N, C-alpha and C positions, 0 to 999 in steps of 0.2 A: 418523424412517422414510425409507425407501426408497422416490423417487420415483415416479409413475404411471407414469410409462413401464415402469422399470427393475423393478416388479411381481412377482411370481411372477402376478398375476388380478388384475380391476380387484374381483371380491366373490371373498370367498372364502365356500364354503355347512359351516358343521361338523354331520354329522347328512347319513347317507342313506337316512331313513326317507323316508318317503311327501314331507313336509311339505319336505323338506330339495331330492329329485327334484324333483320340481312347480315350486318354483321354480328350481333348477335350468334346468329347460326351458324356463321362463318366460324368462330371464333369457339361454338357448339361443337362442329365438328372436327377441328385438332385439337378437343379434350383440356381448352384453358378455362378456368372457373372466373363466369362473368356474374357481374351482379346488374341489371337492368334497371333505371329506376324514373320511375313515368308520373307527374305530376296529376295527368287522369286514373279516373278508376277503371278505365278501358280503352282501345284504339278509338282514334276518330271513326265514327260510321257513316257518316257521309261524302259521296267521291267531290275530290279536287284532280289530281292531277289523272289524265285520261289518254295518255298516247306511252305506249312502250315497245320499247326496239329492239331490236336480236343482239344486242349485246347482254342488253336487260335478261332477258329470257334465256339467254346462254350462263347467264349465272343465278338464275333459277336452278336452274336442270345440273351446275355445281354443288349446288344447297342438296342438292335430292328433291326438289318441293316441285319442278317443272311441271309434270303429271297433275296434281292439283292447282297448279296456277292458269293452264290453258282453257279448262273450261268458263271463266271469265275473262274470254277474251275473242275479240274478233279477229283475223290474220287477216294479214295483206289490205287495209283499208288506205284507200287513196286520200289525197286531203287535195282539195279543187280551192285554187280563189278566182273568184267570179266579182267581173266590173257590176256596178250597178244594172244594167241595162240584161243581166244572166249570162251572159260570153265569159265562159272559161280562158281567160288568161293564163297559170302555171294550172298544171295534175300533175300531181306529184304519185308516179305508183312504182314502186320497187318492187321488181321479182325476185331478186336475187335470192341465194338462201348461202351465199358464203360463210356464214357463220354457223347455220345448222339450223337456221330459225327464219322468221320472214322479218324482213326490215322494218314496217310498220304494223304496228297490231292498238287497237281500242284496248281499255280494257276498264274495270272495274275498281276503284282501286282500294275501298274498304274490303271487299269481298278478295283481295290478292293481300295484302294485310294483314288481314286473315289467316290466312294460308302461313305466312309469316308465322304468326304469332305462335301458332299449331303447332309447328316444326320444333320447335324449344320446347315443347316437352317431349322431344328424344331424348335430351341430355339435363341427365341430373347435375351437373355439375353448374347449369344456368338456371338462373334464379329472375323473376323480376317482381319488384317492390312497388307497387300501384298508391297510387294518394299522396307520391312524397314529391314535394318539389325542391331539388336542389337550389340551394339560395346562399350556400358557399364554396367556395372551391379554393384548395391548397397547392403547394406539390413544391417538390426538392430532389432535391438528387435521391432521397430511399424511395419516393410514394407520390399519393397519393392521400386526401380527406375534403370529402363531402360533408358538408352540412345539408341535411334535407327538414322539413318541415310537410305538417299534413295540414289540411285545414281546421282542423280545430285546436292547430298552433303547438301540439304534437315535434319535438326535435331529436331528432337520431345520427349521430357519426356515423359514417363508411367510411372504412380504408378499403385503399387499393395498391398495388401495385403500376399500373396507369390507368387511366382514364380518356374516352373520346364523349365529346359531344355532338350529339345529335337530336338536338334540342329547337332548333328552327331559327327564322331569320331575325328573331329577338332576344339570341340565343344569351344565357347569362354566361356560360363556357366563356364562349367567345371575349366577351364583355371582361369576364375575369384573367381573361387573358393579354386584354389590353393591346391587343391589333387595331389593325386601321379595318375599318368598313368600307370601300372605295366606290364610288359610281354614285347611280342618284334615280331617285323614280320617277315612271313616267307621270306627268301631270293628267293626260287623263283616265277613267273614271270607265269601269265596266260593270256591271248588273247581266249577274251571272247567274241563271235559272236552268234548276236538274227535275227533269220528270222521270216519272214509274213509267209509264204508259208512252210509251212514243206516237206522238200524233201526227208525223208525217209518214215515217219507215221505210227511209233510204238509207244503204247502206253505210254510207261513205261519210265523210266530214266535207263542211264546206266556211270558205271563208267568204260573206260577200263583202265584197270593200264599196258601198252604196254610200259616199259622198255625205247622204242628206244624214245616215246613221247608219256606218258597221254593224255587221252583227255576224256572229259564229255558228252554226249548225252542224252539231256531232253525233254520230249514230254510235252508241255505245250497250252491249253485252247485259241481253235480260231485260232488252225492250225500254231501256234510258234510252234517253237524248239530254243530249246539252245545249241549251244557247247562249251568247254572251252578245249582247248589248253595249255599245258607245254610249255614254251618259253625254249629254250638252252640257254647254255651258251655263250655270244659272241651273240646271236642274237639283233638286235637294235627295240626297240619296235617302235617305231616311222616306222622303215622301213617294220616290221610286218605287222604292224595297216595297212598297202595298203590294195584297194579291191584285188588288183592281186593275193600280200601274202598271203593274208586269201582263195584265190582262192585256190592255188598249196596247203596249206596244206588242206584244207577239200580235194581235190585232193588225198593224199598221203594218207594220213588215212581214209579216206572213198572211195574208189574206184567207185562203185554201183554211189555216183554224178558225172555224166557226165557230165551234162548238167551247168555248173556253172554259169553260166551268164544271169540262169532263175532265180537263187534265189533271192527273194527279201530281202536285207537284212536291219533290223533294224537297227543294229549300230556294230562295234566293236572295243571295245581297249582291251589294257592291263590296270591288276591291280595286287596284291599282297593283300594273307592272311595277317590279325591280326591277332593276342591272345594281348587282351588288357581289362584290370579290373581297374577300378576306386577305387582311396583308398577309398572315400568314396562317398555313394547318397547323403545323406545328411546334409547340414550345414547351420544349425537356418533356414530360412523360407525359404531357396534353395533347390531344390531338383533336383538330372541330371535322365535321364530316355535312355534307347536305347541307340543306338551307342554311344550317350557321355554318357554314364557310363558304354558299355562291349562292344570288338568286339569279333567276331569269325569266324573261320577257313568257309568256304560253307560247308562242309563235311557233316553234320549233318541239315540242313540245317533250322537252330535254332538261326540263326539270328533275323529275320523279328519276331519269336513266340517266343522269347525272351524280346524283347520288347515289344509286346503287352503284358505278363505277368506282364512286369511293368506298364504298365496304368491300369491293373487290377486292380494291388496291389494299387497301388497311388490311382488313382480317389478315391473310397471310404473311405479313409482313409482323405484325401483332403477336402471330403465334409461337414465330421463329424464336423473338426475342425474350416474349414470357417463358419459353420450353430450354433458355439457355443458348441455343443455337447461333444466334447471332447477337453485336451488341444492340443496344438501343440510337445507335446514330443509324440504323435501320430506315427506321419512322424519319428520319430527314428525308428518305427519297421518295417519298407520299407525295410531300408538299410538291417536294423539285417535280415531278411526273405529275401530280393532278393540275397544280394550280395553272399551268399555261394554258391543258387543253378547255376548264373551266370557262377560263378568261376567253376562250374561243368559241363556244358556244352564248355563252354571252353577245358577243359583237355578231353572232349570227341572226340569235332570234332579236335582237333590236332591228337588224337591218330587215327581217322579217317585219318588225311590226311597223315600219316605214309606212313599206307597202299598200297596208291595211289603214292606215292613219288620218288619211289626206282628208279635208273637210273643205277644199273649195271645186267647185265643179271645175271651174279651167284645169286647176296640177294634176287633178282625177282622171280628166277628159286625156293629159297629157301622157299621163305613166298610162290611159287604157290603150292608146293608140300606138307608144312604144311600145309595149309587150306584145300587140297583135303584130309589128312588122318582126320582131323577133320569135314568134310562130312559125316564121319561112327562114330559120337558121338553124337543120338541123342538129348539129354538135350541141348547140343551145337547149333545145329541146329536152335532146338525152339527158344531161346535163340535167337538169329539171327534173327529169323523171324518174332518174335513177338515183336522185338524192346522191348525185355526187359532189355537188358542194356542201354534203352535212362533214365538220372537221372531225375526221379521225384523231383517236386518238394514236403520237407515237411519241414514243421516248426518246429522245435524245442523250438523256440523262439520265441517272436512277443505275438500276439492277438491269443494264444492256452492256453492250460488248459497242466497237465501231464507232464509239461515238466522233464524229465530226467526217463521220467516213464520207463515201458516194449515195447521191439520195436515194438510189435504188434500192440501198440496202432493204433486205425486210424487215431486221434490227430494231426492234420497240414498236412494230404495224402489232394487231392482232393476227393469232395465226391461224387458218383455215379449220371449220370443223365440217370434213365430211363425212359419211357414211362409211362405213366400214363393216368387213366380217371377219369374227373372231375365229378362234379356233374349237369354240362350243358348234358354231356352226350358228350365231348369233347375227344380225344387220341390224349394229348400231352407229349413234353417232359417237366421233371420235373418244369425245369429253369423258364419253363413259366407260373408256378403258383405261385413259391416261387418271381417275383420278385427281380430287382436288390436291393435287401435289406437282414439284417437278417432273417434268419427261426429258430425258434424252434420244431423240426419234432419228434413227438412220434407214436411208433408202436401202432394200438391200441386203443388210449387214446387218449381226449385230453388235451396236455401236462400245459394247462394252469390249472386242477385241480391237479395239484402234485406241484403249485405254492403256496409260502404266495403272499399278495397282493404287498408285496413292491419290487417282485423279478417279476410279472405278469407289475408293473408301470414302471418296470428300462425299459426292452425288447419293452413296449408298446412309451418311453420316440423317441428310434430309430426305430420304424415305423416297429417291427420284424411282420414279418409273423407267426403264431402257424399255425403248420401242422401236421394234424391226419392222419399216412397211415394206409388203410386197406384192407384187400385179396379181389380179384378178385371179389371173390364168393359173397362177404359180401354189394352189389351193393343192394342198395332202403331206403326206409323213416326210418324204424326200425334201423336203423346201422346210422344214422347220426343226432344222437342228442349229440349235441357239442355245444360250445359258440357260438355265432354267428361273432363272429370275427377270429373263427378256421374255416381255409378250410379242407376238406377232400378231398384225392385223395386215388382212387384205384389203387394196384398194378398189371399193367396191366398183365407183362411176371415174376414176383416172385421175380424180381433182389432187389426190397426195402425189402423186409422178409428174403430173404439170406443176405442181410448186415447188418441187424440187428439180424441175428441168430447167423453168424461166426465172430460176432464181439461183443456180448454178452455185449450190451447195450442195453434199453428202449427208450432213450431220446437223439438226437444227434442238436449240435448249428451251425450252415452253417452260414460260413461268407458271406457278396455281392459277394466277387469272388469263391467262391463256397468250400473253404478251412472248415475243420472241426473243429471248435475252441472249441468242447465239447463234448465229448461221455461219459452221465451219466445216473444217472437211477433217479429215483423220489424222493428220500433222497440226492440225490448228484446236482441237480439243483441250488436248491441257495447258494450253497459254488461255485460252478463252476461260477454261473453268476456274484456274487462279486469277482473272482478271474480275470473274462475277460473285467468286468468294470473297475478293479485298472490296469488291460494291455494296455483298450485302455484312461486311464487318463479321463475318460469321466465323462463331467462336467451335473449332472442329476439334471436337477432342479424340482423332486420332491422326497421323502421320500425315505431314500436309508438304506438294511439293514447297520451297523454298520461295516460291513468289509471294505467297501467302501467308502473314505474317500468324503467327499463333497469338492470341488476345483480341483477332480483330486490328 
């Protein structure tokens, strides 16, 4: 293989969909030479994904793009499951902003993807090769080699140190790895119809569980509405996708739509739901992410979000490896951390879909009866309303400490993101202070005061941000006596104090993707730092505690 210095890029990303673009933005922030290869001449310009969660918005915040994304979202969108007779039997109405953003948001994917694409213009070291399909991928211990081909038949060979396949459910990169593609496709087919001039005008999303023909109606930003109708046995896909048949279905299911001819259709096509999981996300110097690694039914709106989680998890790890700060074994933790959660999201999406697909009036009636009874159980109702059923990512292995300890530990879970005040007088979300790096946060004190020199040097090697969190009442020069490299934030609404108190810790180590890597005490920070550097296979050029082996 070509030497790293002579390679076309440090990392090649195959696919300029949202996951590939998000990953390229991450690598751009970290200064990694990145080449994106895309078979099309531009990004896809029609709506696909329609639901964005708080974790996803937090990622766009980390990328410095959230202000450009927000105009293409509708925050706090409710999702209601309705019987064929019009009774709402489940309404998902989460109101938490635990992670800084609303938990459910509608969005228009082409516009958000365009923000991701435009974000790459910030980086001279990130390029896109349009109109080139990756037709062959090979890799060894030295690097990767990608053969590309244009539609006119011209070929080109690209070399890099690492490659990430973000090339969709039919991923050629995944196939080149020879990993399994486990799961199944649902036999039911759905006709999706996107319209420009919303003919209904209600702000939320509805799943109508009518046994005669279940359908979905979703309000999107900018006056767009999506309908999805289940196709029945014997209905021909090509016939049902014709404009006149689309109009017939809309009239039958939604009588209020009298003037179908005035509807401005964006597209209408037939698709099926897939539930698939790759047998491995990493092999050598090649990784896969997004739909290339997992496909899930649409019912929880987590396909797009799961792919963005992949990018957030993999981006900082690739950057450490490329920059020579960690051994490439660190990339295996991406597989260990992301595969289980992707599998859990697939399962819950399948379970939600099972509620919708009843095609028998008796079984549908039984479902409606059971859900009506459950309405009278307040804890269950809150469980649904607040989306507590959603499997939140929780890493028990990988780049975390306290593996196998008590379930109550915050380690491996996403850290909160409250608003904080800064020395400059700003009131901002916490991540805006931390930046895209590790952070070591201590309540009331400078965390470095409780570290030995070797531990401080280790975190400084990774450019970690040291943070002191204090009550909002302690603002003033007398309370700012910390090291020059430590940032002070003031707890604007008491959320940080409550977090430290409820978790009974005084120091928390937060990863660049905002997961808690360690929750510890002054006496334990050196030990837990050593554990984390071993878990990252860190290659520190500075003197390290004996617990951290040189060379990873």
